[in-house]
C-alpha positions, 0 to 999 in steps of 0.5 A, spaced: 460 548 501 465 551 496 472 553 499 473 562 499 477 564 493 480 570 491 479 573 484 485 573 479 485 577 473 489 573 467 492 578 464 488 575 457 488 582 454 493 585 457 495 591 452 490 591 447 488 598 448 495 600 445 494 595 439 487 598 439 489 605 438 495 603 433 491 600 429 486 606 428 492 610 427 496 607 422 489 605 418 487 612 418 493 614 416 494 609 410 486 609 409 486 602 410 478 601 413 479 594 414 485 596 420 481 602 423 476 596 423 481 591 427 482 596 432 475 598 433 473 591 435 481 591 439 478 597 443 471 594 445 475 588 447 479 593 452 472 596 454 470 588 457 477 588 460 475 593 465 467 593 465 466 585 465 463 582 471 467 577 476 465 569 475 461 569 482 457 561 480 454 556 485 457 550 482 455 543 486 458 536 484 456 529 485 461 523 484 459 515 483 463 509 483 461 503 479 464 498 485 465 501 492 469 494 494 472 492 488 477 487 488 485 487 487 485 489 479 479 490 478 476 497 474 472 501 477 468 507 473 468 514 476 462 517 474 463 526 476 457 531 474 457 537 475 452 543 476 451 549 475 446 552 480 447 559 478 441 564 474 446 566 469 451 562 464 458 559 467 461 562 460 468 557 462 468 551 467 473 547 468 474 541 474 479 537 476 477 530 480 481 529 486 484 521 485 487 518 491 495 518 488 495 509 489 490 509 484 492 509 476 487 512 471 486 506 465 482 510 462 478 517 460 481 523 464 478 525 471 478 533 468 473 536 465 472 544 461 466 547 458 461 551 459 455 551 463 448 553 463 443 556 468 441 550 471 445 546 466 449 538 468 455 536 466 457 529 466 465 525 464 466 518 466 473 515 467 477 509 469 481 507 475 485 500 476 484 498 484 490 495 488 490 494 495 489 499 501 483 504 502 483 510 497 480 517 499 477 521 494 480 528 494 475 535 493 474 537 486 479 543 484 473 548 480 476 553 476 470 559 473 471 564 468 468 570 465 465 571 458 471 574 457 476 570 460 479 576 463 478 575 471 478 567 474 477 564 481 479 557 483 476 553 489 475 546 492 469 544 492 466 538 497 464 531 492 457 529 494 456 522 494 461 515 494 468 518 496 472 511 498 474 505 494 475 499 499 480 493 496 481 487 500 486 483 497 483 475 496 487 470 501 493 468 498 496 462 497 499 459 505 506 458 506 509 453 510 515 457 514 518 452 518 520 455 525 526 455 530 525 448 534 522 444 529 522 437 529 525 436 522 520 435 515 514 438 520 512 445 520 508 450 524 509 446 531 514 446 536 517 440 538 519 440 546 523 435 550 518 431 553 515 424 550 508 424 548 504 423 541 506 426 535 510 424 530 517 423 531 521 417 535 523 420 542 524 413 547 520 407 549 519 406 556 515 400 560 507 399 558 502 402 562 495 401 563 491 405 559 496 406 553 493 405 546 494 399 542 497 403 537 503 406 540 505 399 543 511 395 540 509 389 538 515 387 534 519 387 541 513 383 545 513 378 540 521 377 541 521 378 548 514 377 551 514 383 554 510 390 552 513 397 552 510 404 549 513 408 544 513 415 546 514 421 540 516 428 540 511 432 543 509 437 540 505 444 541 503 450 538 507 456 536 506 463 537 508 467 531 508 474 531 509 477 523 512 484 523 512 488 517 516 493 515 512 499 513 517 505 514 518 510 509 524 506 506 521 500 504 517 503 499 523 503 494 523 499 488 529 499 482 524 501 477 520 507 479 514 505 475 514 498 479 511 496 485 514 498 491 518 492 496 513 493 501 506 490 497 511 484 497 513 484 504 505 485 505 503 479 500 509 474 503 507 475 510 499 475 508 501 468 506 505 466 511 500 468 517 496 463 513 501 457 513 501 458 520 494 459 522 493 452 518 497 449 523 493 450 528 499 456 531 497 463 534 499 468 529 499 476 531 502 481 526 505 488 528 508 493 524 515 498 524 511 503 523 509 510 524 502 509 525 500 505 530 498 497 528 498 491 533 493 484 532 493 479 538 496 473 537 490 467 536 487 463 531 480 461 528 476 463 522 474 470 525 482 471 527 483 470 519 478 474 516 481 480 521 488 479 519 486 479 512 482 485 512 489 487 516 494 487 511 488 490 506 485 496 509 490 498 516 493 505 516 500 502 518 500 498 511 498 504 507 499 505 499 503 510 499 509 511 504 508 515 510 510 521 512 509 522 519 517 520 522 518 514 525 522 513 532 526 507 531 528 506 538 521 507 541 517 504 536 522 497 537 522 498 544 514 498 544 514 492 539 518 488 545 513 489 551 508 487 546 509 480 544 508 474 548 514 471 552 514 464 547 513 468 541 517 468 535 518 473 529 517 473 522 520 480 520 518 482 512 523 488 510 527 489 503 532 491 508 532 497 504 537 501 510 541 497 516 535 499 522 531 492 520 538 487 521 538 491 528 531 490 529 532 483 527 538 482 532 535 486 537 529 481 538 533 475 538 537 478 543 532 479 547 530 471 547 524 471 541 527 466 535 526 471 528 526 470 521 527 475 516 523 474 509 526 479 505 523 482 498 529 484 494 528 491 491 533 491 487 532 485 482 529 490 476 532 496 472 530 499 466 533 505 466 541 505 463 542 511 468 539 508 474 543 502 474 549 504 477 545 506 484 541 500 484 547 496 483 550 499 490 544 499 493 544 491 491 551 490 494 550 493 500 543 490 501 547 483 500 551 484 505 546 485 511 543 478 509 551 475 510 551 479 515 545 477 519 546 469 516 553 469 519 549 472 527 545 466 527 539 469 524 534 466 519 534 471 513 530 469 506 532 472 500 526 473 496 528 475 489 524 473 482 520 467 484 514 466 488 514 466 495 512 459 496 519 456 491 523 461 496 521 458 502 521 451 500 529 453 497 530 455 505 526 451 508 532 446 506 537 449 507 536 450 514 534 444 516 541 441 513 
Protein backbone atom coordinates (compact mmCIF):
# COMPACT_ATOMS: atom_id res chain seq x y z
CA UNK A 1 0.00 0.00 0.00
CA UNK A 2 1.47 3.31 -1.07
CA UNK A 3 1.80 6.08 1.46
CA UNK A 4 -0.70 8.89 0.92
CA UNK A 5 0.76 12.07 -0.56
CA UNK A 6 -0.43 15.53 -1.50
CA UNK A 7 -0.27 16.62 -5.11
CA UNK A 8 2.25 19.39 -5.70
CA UNK A 9 2.28 21.93 -8.49
CA UNK A 10 5.62 22.28 -10.26
CA UNK A 11 4.92 25.75 -11.72
CA UNK A 12 6.66 24.55 -14.85
CA UNK A 13 4.53 26.78 -17.09
CA UNK A 14 4.30 29.69 -14.65
CA UNK A 15 3.84 32.95 -16.60
CA UNK A 16 3.28 31.15 -19.91
CA UNK A 17 -0.07 32.88 -20.43
CA UNK A 18 1.50 36.36 -20.31
CA UNK A 19 4.26 35.28 -22.66
CA UNK A 20 1.73 33.86 -25.13
CA UNK A 21 -0.34 37.05 -25.32
CA UNK A 22 2.81 39.15 -25.71
CA UNK A 23 3.93 36.96 -28.63
CA UNK A 24 0.52 37.19 -30.30
CA UNK A 25 0.35 40.99 -29.83
CA UNK A 26 3.86 41.59 -31.12
CA UNK A 27 3.26 39.19 -34.01
CA UNK A 28 0.09 40.98 -35.09
CA UNK A 29 1.70 44.42 -34.89
CA UNK A 30 4.84 43.26 -36.66
CA UNK A 31 2.98 41.15 -39.15
CA UNK A 32 4.95 38.06 -38.15
CA UNK A 33 3.04 34.77 -38.54
CA UNK A 34 5.83 32.93 -36.68
CA UNK A 35 5.34 34.99 -33.50
CA UNK A 36 1.55 34.64 -33.73
CA UNK A 37 1.91 30.84 -34.10
CA UNK A 38 4.33 30.67 -31.17
CA UNK A 39 1.85 32.62 -29.05
CA UNK A 40 -0.99 30.28 -30.00
CA UNK A 41 1.13 27.26 -29.03
CA UNK A 42 1.97 28.91 -25.71
CA UNK A 43 -1.75 29.53 -25.09
CA UNK A 44 -2.27 25.81 -25.58
CA UNK A 45 0.28 25.01 -22.89
CA UNK A 46 -1.27 27.54 -20.52
CA UNK A 47 -4.70 26.00 -21.11
CA UNK A 48 -3.35 22.45 -20.57
CA UNK A 49 -1.78 23.60 -17.32
CA UNK A 50 -5.26 24.39 -15.99
CA UNK A 51 -7.21 21.38 -17.22
CA UNK A 52 -4.67 18.52 -16.97
CA UNK A 53 -5.71 15.86 -14.44
CA UNK A 54 -3.83 14.96 -11.30
CA UNK A 55 -1.49 11.94 -11.53
CA UNK A 56 -3.09 9.06 -9.67
CA UNK A 57 -1.50 5.78 -10.72
CA UNK A 58 -1.21 2.53 -8.77
CA UNK A 59 2.45 1.52 -8.66
CA UNK A 60 3.75 -1.87 -7.50
CA UNK A 61 7.43 -2.50 -6.80
CA UNK A 62 9.30 -5.73 -6.13
CA UNK A 63 12.94 -6.32 -5.25
CA UNK A 64 15.12 -9.41 -5.63
CA UNK A 65 18.73 -10.02 -4.57
CA UNK A 66 21.30 -12.32 -6.12
CA UNK A 67 22.04 -13.50 -2.55
CA UNK A 68 20.67 -12.45 0.83
CA UNK A 69 23.60 -13.92 2.81
CA UNK A 70 26.78 -12.71 1.11
CA UNK A 71 30.28 -12.83 2.51
CA UNK A 72 32.08 -9.61 3.39
CA UNK A 73 33.21 -7.82 0.22
CA UNK A 74 30.97 -9.88 -2.06
CA UNK A 75 28.98 -7.99 -4.69
CA UNK A 76 25.20 -8.39 -4.58
CA UNK A 77 23.03 -7.61 -7.61
CA UNK A 78 19.74 -5.90 -6.75
CA UNK A 79 16.91 -6.12 -9.29
CA UNK A 80 14.04 -3.62 -8.99
CA UNK A 81 10.79 -4.15 -10.93
CA UNK A 82 8.25 -1.32 -11.18
CA UNK A 83 4.76 -2.01 -12.55
CA UNK A 84 1.96 0.40 -13.48
CA UNK A 85 -1.27 -1.26 -12.31
CA UNK A 86 -3.43 1.58 -13.62
CA UNK A 87 -5.36 1.64 -16.89
CA UNK A 88 -3.76 4.90 -18.00
CA UNK A 89 -0.24 5.76 -19.03
CA UNK A 90 2.10 7.18 -16.41
CA UNK A 91 3.93 9.86 -18.38
CA UNK A 92 6.68 10.46 -15.80
CA UNK A 93 7.57 7.80 -13.23
CA UNK A 94 10.71 8.19 -11.14
CA UNK A 95 11.86 5.80 -8.41
CA UNK A 96 14.67 5.76 -5.85
CA UNK A 97 15.30 2.52 -3.97
CA UNK A 98 15.96 2.66 -0.21
CA UNK A 99 19.54 1.36 -0.17
CA UNK A 100 20.85 0.68 3.37
CA UNK A 101 23.16 3.54 4.40
CA UNK A 102 26.09 1.23 5.28
CA UNK A 103 26.17 -0.38 1.83
CA UNK A 104 27.94 1.27 -1.10
CA UNK A 105 26.55 1.09 -4.64
CA UNK A 106 29.48 -0.17 -6.73
CA UNK A 107 27.80 -0.37 -10.13
CA UNK A 108 24.59 0.88 -11.73
CA UNK A 109 22.12 3.17 -10.00
CA UNK A 110 19.20 2.64 -7.59
CA UNK A 111 17.37 5.44 -9.47
CA UNK A 112 15.01 4.99 -12.40
CA UNK A 113 12.99 7.45 -14.48
CA UNK A 114 10.82 6.70 -17.53
CA UNK A 115 7.18 6.56 -18.73
CA UNK A 116 5.09 3.50 -17.89
CA UNK A 117 2.36 2.12 -20.16
CA UNK A 118 -0.84 0.74 -18.60
CA UNK A 119 0.12 -2.59 -17.04
CA UNK A 120 3.72 -2.04 -18.12
CA UNK A 121 6.80 -3.06 -16.15
CA UNK A 122 10.31 -1.64 -16.16
CA UNK A 123 13.35 -3.23 -14.56
CA UNK A 124 16.62 -1.79 -13.30
CA UNK A 125 19.66 -3.42 -11.72
CA UNK A 126 22.45 -2.13 -9.56
CA UNK A 127 25.22 -3.70 -7.49
CA UNK A 128 26.08 -3.21 -3.83
CA UNK A 129 29.15 -4.38 -1.91
CA UNK A 130 28.34 -6.37 1.22
CA UNK A 131 29.79 -5.41 4.59
CA UNK A 132 29.46 -6.94 8.05
CA UNK A 133 26.03 -6.72 9.64
CA UNK A 134 22.32 -6.98 8.92
CA UNK A 135 21.22 -4.31 6.46
CA UNK A 136 17.53 -3.47 5.97
CA UNK A 137 16.35 -1.86 2.75
CA UNK A 138 13.90 1.00 3.13
CA UNK A 139 10.74 1.62 1.11
CA UNK A 140 11.07 2.98 -2.41
CA UNK A 141 10.42 6.66 -3.08
CA UNK A 142 8.17 7.24 -6.09
CA UNK A 143 7.44 10.46 -7.97
CA UNK A 144 4.79 10.46 -10.74
CA UNK A 145 3.79 13.38 -12.94
CA UNK A 146 0.95 14.23 -15.33
CA UNK A 147 1.29 14.67 -19.10
CA UNK A 148 2.29 18.34 -18.97
CA UNK A 149 4.56 17.96 -15.97
CA UNK A 150 2.64 20.57 -14.01
CA UNK A 151 1.55 18.29 -11.18
CA UNK A 152 3.51 15.60 -9.31
CA UNK A 153 2.86 13.19 -6.48
CA UNK A 154 5.69 11.93 -4.28
CA UNK A 155 5.14 9.00 -1.93
CA UNK A 156 6.75 5.89 -0.46
CA UNK A 157 5.85 2.43 -1.68
CA UNK A 158 6.57 -0.70 0.40
CA UNK A 159 8.64 -3.07 -1.72
CA UNK A 160 7.63 -6.69 -2.13
CA UNK A 161 10.24 -9.44 -2.08
CA UNK A 162 13.61 -9.43 -0.34
CA UNK A 163 14.30 -6.55 2.01
CA UNK A 164 17.50 -7.35 3.93
CA UNK A 165 21.09 -8.51 3.54
CA UNK A 166 22.80 -10.45 6.32
CA UNK A 167 26.60 -10.62 6.16
CA UNK A 168 28.47 -12.68 8.77
CA UNK A 169 32.28 -12.41 8.45
CA UNK A 170 34.34 -15.62 8.31
CA UNK A 171 36.17 -16.83 11.40
CA UNK A 172 39.41 -14.82 11.76
CA UNK A 173 42.89 -16.10 12.47
CA UNK A 174 43.08 -16.73 16.25
CA UNK A 175 45.11 -14.29 18.35
CA UNK A 176 46.80 -15.59 21.50
CA UNK A 177 46.43 -12.72 23.96
CA UNK A 178 48.23 -13.26 27.28
CA UNK A 179 46.07 -12.93 30.38
CA UNK A 180 46.83 -11.68 33.86
CA UNK A 181 48.25 -14.20 36.34
CA UNK A 182 49.65 -16.55 33.73
CA UNK A 183 52.82 -18.52 33.71
CA UNK A 184 55.31 -16.85 31.41
CA UNK A 185 55.32 -18.51 28.02
CA UNK A 186 51.86 -20.06 28.33
CA UNK A 187 48.77 -18.75 26.66
CA UNK A 188 45.11 -18.94 27.58
CA UNK A 189 45.30 -20.46 31.05
CA UNK A 190 45.86 -18.98 34.49
CA UNK A 191 48.57 -20.34 36.78
CA UNK A 192 47.44 -21.19 40.34
CA UNK A 193 49.55 -21.21 43.52
CA UNK A 194 49.21 -24.97 43.99
CA UNK A 195 51.21 -27.77 42.44
CA UNK A 196 49.96 -30.38 40.05
CA UNK A 197 50.14 -31.18 36.36
CA UNK A 198 51.26 -28.37 34.09
CA UNK A 199 54.31 -27.08 32.21
CA UNK A 200 56.24 -24.86 34.65
CA UNK A 201 58.27 -26.30 37.58
CA UNK A 202 56.71 -25.74 41.01
CA UNK A 203 58.37 -28.02 43.65
CA UNK A 204 59.66 -31.51 44.52
CA UNK A 205 57.93 -33.70 47.14
CA UNK A 206 58.16 -37.24 48.45
CA UNK A 207 56.95 -40.00 46.17
CA UNK A 208 53.42 -41.21 46.86
CA UNK A 209 51.92 -44.42 45.69
CA UNK A 210 50.09 -43.89 42.40
CA UNK A 211 52.22 -40.97 41.19
CA UNK A 212 52.75 -41.27 37.42
CA UNK A 213 56.24 -42.49 36.42
CA UNK A 214 56.66 -39.51 34.06
CA UNK A 215 56.73 -37.16 37.07
CA UNK A 216 59.30 -39.10 39.12
CA UNK A 217 62.69 -37.37 39.44
CA UNK A 218 64.79 -40.26 38.09
CA UNK A 219 68.05 -38.30 38.26
CA UNK A 220 67.64 -37.83 42.00
CA UNK A 221 66.61 -41.45 42.41
CA UNK A 222 69.81 -42.57 40.66
CA UNK A 223 72.05 -40.43 42.87
CA UNK A 224 70.33 -40.89 46.27
CA UNK A 225 68.21 -44.00 45.84
CA UNK A 226 65.12 -42.13 47.04
CA UNK A 227 62.01 -41.62 44.93
CA UNK A 228 60.59 -38.11 44.67
CA UNK A 229 57.91 -36.55 42.52
CA UNK A 230 58.16 -33.32 40.55
CA UNK A 231 55.17 -30.96 40.74
CA UNK A 232 54.44 -28.30 38.14
CA UNK A 233 52.41 -25.12 38.37
CA UNK A 234 48.78 -26.13 38.17
CA UNK A 235 46.76 -24.31 35.52
CA UNK A 236 43.06 -23.73 35.19
CA UNK A 237 40.92 -22.34 32.41
CA UNK A 238 40.32 -18.60 32.53
CA UNK A 239 36.99 -16.79 32.34
CA UNK A 240 37.25 -13.81 30.00
CA UNK A 241 34.62 -11.30 28.89
CA UNK A 242 35.50 -9.38 25.73
CA UNK A 243 33.81 -5.97 25.70
CA UNK A 244 33.48 -3.86 22.54
CA UNK A 245 33.12 -0.09 22.78
CA UNK A 246 30.10 0.47 20.49
CA UNK A 247 29.10 3.98 21.55
CA UNK A 248 28.73 6.65 18.87
CA UNK A 249 32.22 7.95 19.76
CA UNK A 250 33.75 4.63 18.63
CA UNK A 251 32.63 5.20 15.02
CA UNK A 252 35.39 7.75 14.45
CA UNK A 253 38.09 7.73 11.80
CA UNK A 254 40.73 10.16 10.61
CA UNK A 255 39.80 9.32 7.00
CA UNK A 256 36.10 10.18 6.37
CA UNK A 257 36.01 7.65 3.52
CA UNK A 258 37.63 4.87 5.55
CA UNK A 259 36.17 2.26 7.87
CA UNK A 260 35.13 3.50 11.32
CA UNK A 261 37.43 2.45 14.14
CA UNK A 262 34.78 0.16 15.59
CA UNK A 263 35.17 -2.22 12.63
CA UNK A 264 38.80 -2.84 13.61
CA UNK A 265 37.76 -3.16 17.25
CA UNK A 266 35.17 -5.81 16.37
CA UNK A 267 37.63 -7.69 14.14
CA UNK A 268 40.23 -7.65 16.92
CA UNK A 269 37.69 -8.78 19.51
CA UNK A 270 36.61 -11.66 17.26
CA UNK A 271 40.22 -12.79 16.71
CA UNK A 272 40.93 -12.64 20.46
CA UNK A 273 37.86 -14.72 21.34
CA UNK A 274 38.93 -17.33 18.77
CA UNK A 275 42.35 -17.52 20.39
CA UNK A 276 40.91 -17.82 23.90
CA UNK A 277 38.45 -20.53 22.88
CA UNK A 278 41.23 -22.41 21.14
CA UNK A 279 42.98 -22.78 24.51
CA UNK A 280 39.75 -23.99 26.22
CA UNK A 281 39.02 -20.79 28.13
CA UNK A 282 35.47 -19.69 28.91
CA UNK A 283 34.73 -16.60 26.82
CA UNK A 284 31.80 -14.17 26.89
CA UNK A 285 31.04 -10.98 24.99
CA UNK A 286 29.41 -7.68 25.89
CA UNK A 287 29.33 -4.14 24.50
CA UNK A 288 29.33 -0.57 25.74
CA UNK A 289 26.28 0.34 23.70
CA UNK A 290 22.79 1.85 24.07
CA UNK A 291 21.55 -1.57 22.86
CA UNK A 292 21.90 -4.42 25.34
CA UNK A 293 24.50 -7.02 24.39
CA UNK A 294 25.52 -9.96 26.59
CA UNK A 295 26.66 -13.50 25.83
CA UNK A 296 27.44 -15.64 28.86
CA UNK A 297 31.02 -17.03 29.05
CA UNK A 298 31.21 -20.58 27.73
CA UNK A 299 33.23 -22.90 25.49
CA UNK A 300 32.71 -25.31 22.60
CA UNK A 301 31.83 -25.25 18.92
CA UNK A 302 28.23 -24.12 19.48
CA UNK A 303 29.46 -21.17 21.52
CA UNK A 304 31.98 -20.33 18.80
CA UNK A 305 29.12 -20.20 16.27
CA UNK A 306 27.12 -17.90 18.55
CA UNK A 307 30.12 -15.60 18.88
CA UNK A 308 30.61 -15.43 15.13
CA UNK A 309 26.95 -14.56 14.61
CA UNK A 310 27.06 -11.94 17.39
CA UNK A 311 30.11 -10.16 15.94
CA UNK A 312 28.49 -10.17 12.50
CA UNK A 313 24.88 -9.26 13.09
CA UNK A 314 24.13 -8.11 16.65
CA UNK A 315 22.19 -4.79 16.72
CA UNK A 316 24.56 -3.37 19.34
CA UNK A 317 27.42 -3.68 16.82
CA UNK A 318 25.59 -2.18 13.86
CA UNK A 319 27.69 -0.63 11.05
CA UNK A 320 26.05 2.77 11.56
CA UNK A 321 26.63 4.81 14.72
CA UNK A 322 23.73 4.59 17.19
CA UNK A 323 21.53 7.62 17.72
CA UNK A 324 20.10 6.51 21.07
CA UNK A 325 21.67 8.02 24.21
CA UNK A 326 24.23 5.97 26.13
CA UNK A 327 24.01 6.08 29.94
CA UNK A 328 27.65 5.74 31.02
CA UNK A 329 27.28 5.02 34.74
CA UNK A 330 24.17 2.86 34.42
CA UNK A 331 25.54 0.71 31.59
CA UNK A 332 28.91 0.19 33.27
CA UNK A 333 27.23 -0.79 36.55
CA UNK A 334 25.00 -3.24 34.68
CA UNK A 335 28.05 -4.80 33.03
CA UNK A 336 29.91 -5.07 36.33
CA UNK A 337 26.99 -6.89 37.98
CA UNK A 338 26.90 -9.39 35.13
CA UNK A 339 30.60 -10.24 35.21
CA UNK A 340 31.51 -13.54 36.93
CA UNK A 341 33.55 -12.95 40.09
CA UNK A 342 36.67 -14.56 38.58
CA UNK A 343 36.39 -12.87 35.16
CA UNK A 344 39.05 -10.94 33.32
CA UNK A 345 38.01 -8.21 30.87
CA UNK A 346 39.39 -7.39 27.43
CA UNK A 347 38.05 -3.98 26.38
CA UNK A 348 38.33 -3.24 22.63
CA UNK A 349 38.04 0.51 22.08
CA UNK A 350 39.66 3.25 19.96
CA UNK A 351 39.98 5.41 23.11
CA UNK A 352 38.36 8.27 21.24
CA UNK A 353 37.38 9.94 24.51
CA UNK A 354 38.09 9.58 28.23
CA UNK A 355 35.18 7.24 29.08
CA UNK A 356 36.77 3.88 28.07
CA UNK A 357 39.84 4.67 30.20
CA UNK A 358 37.52 5.47 33.13
CA UNK A 359 35.66 2.20 32.54
CA UNK A 360 38.93 0.24 32.53
CA UNK A 361 40.06 1.83 35.81
CA UNK A 362 36.72 1.14 37.50
CA UNK A 363 36.71 -2.49 36.40
CA UNK A 364 40.24 -2.92 37.74
CA UNK A 365 39.22 -1.25 41.01
CA UNK A 366 36.37 -3.75 41.43
CA UNK A 367 38.72 -6.70 41.01
CA UNK A 368 38.39 -7.48 37.30
CA UNK A 369 41.86 -7.54 35.65
CA UNK A 370 41.42 -5.49 32.47
CA UNK A 371 43.37 -5.42 29.22
CA UNK A 372 42.60 -2.65 26.73
CA UNK A 373 43.04 -3.34 23.02
CA UNK A 374 42.88 -0.04 21.15
CA UNK A 375 42.87 0.34 17.35
CA UNK A 376 44.32 3.74 16.54
CA UNK A 377 41.78 5.82 14.54
CA UNK A 378 44.29 8.63 13.86
CA UNK A 379 46.86 6.77 11.76
CA UNK A 380 45.87 8.04 8.27
CA UNK A 381 44.91 11.51 7.10
CA UNK A 382 44.57 12.35 3.40
CA UNK A 383 43.03 15.81 3.75
CA UNK A 384 45.58 18.42 4.89
CA UNK A 385 42.78 20.58 6.28
CA UNK A 386 41.97 17.85 8.81
CA UNK A 387 45.59 17.28 9.85
CA UNK A 388 45.62 19.73 12.82
CA UNK A 389 42.37 18.32 14.23
CA UNK A 390 43.60 14.74 13.90
CA UNK A 391 46.99 15.64 15.39
CA UNK A 392 45.30 17.01 18.50
CA UNK A 393 43.12 13.88 18.75
CA UNK A 394 46.23 11.69 18.40
CA UNK A 395 48.00 13.54 21.22
CA UNK A 396 44.98 13.21 23.51
CA UNK A 397 44.69 9.50 22.75
CA UNK A 398 48.44 8.93 23.32
CA UNK A 399 48.11 10.58 26.73
CA UNK A 400 45.23 8.19 27.60
CA UNK A 401 47.38 5.19 26.60
CA UNK A 402 50.33 6.46 28.69
CA UNK A 403 48.12 7.18 31.70
CA UNK A 404 46.53 3.72 31.60
CA UNK A 405 49.92 2.02 31.46
CA UNK A 406 51.17 4.16 34.36
CA UNK A 407 48.16 2.94 36.37
CA UNK A 408 49.15 -0.67 35.77
CA UNK A 409 46.52 -1.44 33.14
CA UNK A 410 47.70 -3.35 30.09
CA UNK A 411 46.99 -1.21 27.04
CA UNK A 412 47.72 -2.51 23.54
CA UNK A 413 48.15 0.37 21.09
CA UNK A 414 47.13 -1.25 17.79
CA UNK A 415 48.35 0.92 14.94
CA UNK A 416 48.53 0.04 11.23
CA UNK A 417 49.93 -3.50 11.55
CA UNK A 418 47.88 -6.68 11.89
CA UNK A 419 46.34 -7.53 15.25
CA UNK A 420 48.57 -10.64 15.42
CA UNK A 421 51.77 -8.58 15.13
CA UNK A 422 50.53 -5.99 17.63
CA UNK A 423 49.59 -8.64 20.21
CA UNK A 424 52.90 -10.48 19.85
CA UNK A 425 54.82 -7.25 20.46
CA UNK A 426 52.67 -6.38 23.47
CA UNK A 427 52.99 -9.86 25.02
CA UNK A 428 56.79 -9.62 24.81
CA UNK A 429 56.64 -6.28 26.62
CA UNK A 430 54.28 -7.60 29.32
CA UNK A 431 56.46 -10.66 30.01
CA UNK A 432 59.58 -8.61 30.86
